[in-house]
N, C-alpha and C positions, 0 to 999 in steps of 0.2 A: 183315658190314656191318648197323649199326643202324637202324632205318628213324627217319628222321628227318621234323618236321613243315617246314613253307615257313618258319614263324618261325624255327626252330632253326637250317635254313640260313644264311636270310637273315643272323641274327646274327654266325655265322661268317666267311662271304664275303662279304657288304654287298653283294647282288647287284645293287643301286637297281634295283627290280621298281619304286617308283614314273614312273622316269626311263623307262624302257623301255617301260611303257604311255604314257605321254607321246608319246612318239615312236611308236610306230606309229600314233597316233589321230592325231597332227599331220602324219605321211606319209599316210596313209588307207591302212596298209598291209595288205595281205589275206593275203599267205602269206610269214610270216618265218622264216628258218632260224636256231637257235639252236645256236652255237658253244660249246662248252665247253670248259675244260683237263681235263687227265686227273682229277686232283683233284674237280672236280665232278660227272664225267659221270654218278657212280651215282645221283646226284640229280636228274639233268635231266628224266628222267618227274615227278617232282613238280614242278621250275619248270613243265611245261607245263602241267600238271594245273591248277596252281593261275592261270595266265594266261589258259589256257581257259577255266577257271572263273568270270573275271570277267564280269559283264554286259556291257561295253563294250566285250569284246575277244572275244563270243560268235558271233562270225561270221569269225573268223578262223582261218587254218588253218596251224599250228605244225607246222614238220619240227625234227627232232633231228640233226645232223651228228655221226654217232658215230665217225667218221675221226679223224685226229690233229688237233692246234690247237696249231701253236707260235708263234701271235702273230700280232699285225695282218695280215702277210704271206704268212698261210697261210689265204685265202682258197680253199675247193676249187671247182679246174675244174668241176666237174660242177655248177655250181653253178646257171650259167644253163639247163641242162635241167629245173630244177627250178620255173625261172619266179617265183622269188623275188622280192620288192621291199625288201625289208632282211633285213640280217643283222645279230645280234645274237652280237656273240664276249664272253663272261664273263670278267672278267679282265682285258681287254687294251684297249691304247688305242684310240679312234677312227683309221680310216685309211680314205682315199679309195679307192674301185673302179674307175682309171682313171675312164675320164667316161661309166660304166654310170649307171644312175640309182636304183640298187642302193645303199641307203645302210647302214653298218654303225656300231652303236655298242658 
């Protein structure tokens, strides 16, 4: 696999990075879980490096979910143990996770 820059990855997949940054800030999230479909998983660390390198997100703790992700209904059961307050699912539609305060974008 060829190593790609965040710009190259975003051009291919339209990651909506600006929307993610705005949502993290709006929700004052401190622990963010990132879920990727199989095709984007190889680039997950590049995405985390980019986001965590942004000045306005320097105190955010990011987690990468490496388990399966088959869509918005595939929220990991173990997510509550991580104590995340925001889930970002790349490539999927927004979906509410019951009545929890966890947001999914």
